N, C-alpha and C positions, 0 to 999 in steps of 0.2 A: 598614668591614668588612662584607663580604657573606657570607651563609651559603652553604653548599656547595649547597643546593637552588636558590638564586638563580642560580648559575653554569651550571646545566643549560640546554640549549636549551629553548625553549618546548614543543615536542612531547613531550620526555621528562618535563617537569614534570607535564603533564596525565595521562600514563599512571601516574606515581608517585602522584598524588593519588587516582586512581580505585581503586588496589589497596591503599590505605593501611588501610582498616578491614576487610578480608576476613578476617584472623586472628581478630578479635573475634567476627565472625558465625559462623565455623566453631566456635569454642569454645562459643558459646551454643547452637547446634544440637546439638553433642555432649552438652552438659549436659541439654538437653531429652530427648534419646533416652535418656540414662542415668536421668533421673528417671522416664520412662514405664516403662522396664524394671524399675526397683525397685518402682514402684507395682504392676505385674503380678505380680512375685514375691511381694510382701507379700499381695496378694489371694489368690494360690494357698496361701500358708501359712496364712492365717486360715480359708480354707474347708477345708483339710486338718485343721486343729485341731478345727473344728467337727464334721467327719465322724468323727474319732477319738473325740471326746467322746460322740457319739451311739452309736458302736459299744460304748464302754465301758458306757454306761447299759443297752443291750440285753443285754450280757453279764451285768451284774448282775441284770437281770430274769430271764433264763434260769437263772442260779444260784439265785435265790429260788424259782423254780418247781420246779427239780429237788430243792432241799432239801425243800420240802414233799412232793414225791413219795417221796423216801427216807423221810421220817417216816411217811408213810401206809403204805408197804410194810413198814416195820419195826414197825408197830403203835404207834409213839410217840404218834400221834393216833388215837384210837379213834372211828370214825364221825364225823369232823369235829367233835370236841368244841369247844363254843363258846369256852371260855377259851383253848385252844390256837390256835384260829383267829384270835382277837383279838390274841394275842401275834404270830402270824405277820403279820397285817395291819399291826400296829404296825411290825414290821421292815421290811415293804414300804414303808410311808410314810416311814420313816427313810432307806431306802436309794435310793429313786427320787424324782425331782423330780415329785411329784404336783400341784404347782401351789399357788397361795395364792389363794383357799381351795382345799382339795384337791378333785380330781376326784371325781365321784360314782362309786362302785363301782370304785375303783382296784385292788382285789384281790378276786376272786371265785372260789370253788370250788363246783362243781356235780357231783354223782355222775352218771355215765352210767347209762342204763338197763341193767340186767343182761340178758345174753343167754346162752342155754344153752351150757354148756361153755366160755364165755369168762371170763376173769378180770374182776373188777369194775374199774372205772376212774373217773377223775375228769377233768373239763375245768376247767383253771385258766386264768383270764384275768387278765392284769395290764394296767393302763393307767397311762401317765405323760405328763407334758408334755415334748415333745421340743424343746429350745431351738434346735436347728439348723433345724428346719422350722417352728417357731412353731405347733404344733398338737398335739393329743393323739395318742399312738401306742398301739396295742394289740398285745399278744402273747398268743396263745391256744396252750395246751399241752394235750395229752391224755396223762394219766398212767394207765398200766395197773398194777393191783396185781398182786402175785405170783400165779402160777397156782394155783388151788385143787387141793389134793391130794384124790384120790378116797378116800372113806371105805372102810375094810375091815371 
């Protein structure tokens, strides 16, 4: 008994043997391209998630600064009362990733020098550890108090 391959002329057998493994190589190349494409897509997703997280932290920082500004305007905090400022700093430390150990001066409020006819204001500085860029980030806000009403 002879195999069907043995019955082919010698020239046809050589061509058939040369083409025999091409399907496997094509499959391996296709799988390699698929793996590289998926790796690129995963990298994009991870970077996007990091950027979204950094934006969320910055939004929280802005919210904390504006909350302080609203309290200052409403008179809930009178002349930067120490106890109220400690409560606000504690909220900042709980809401922002200030690092371990915490960054020095992660929440600071400084009154702006008064100018004639201008409402008083405050410079609010918040610092936190940004995990996306692996270094501290600073947000500085200027908060103007309500305009002073002229005395009659």
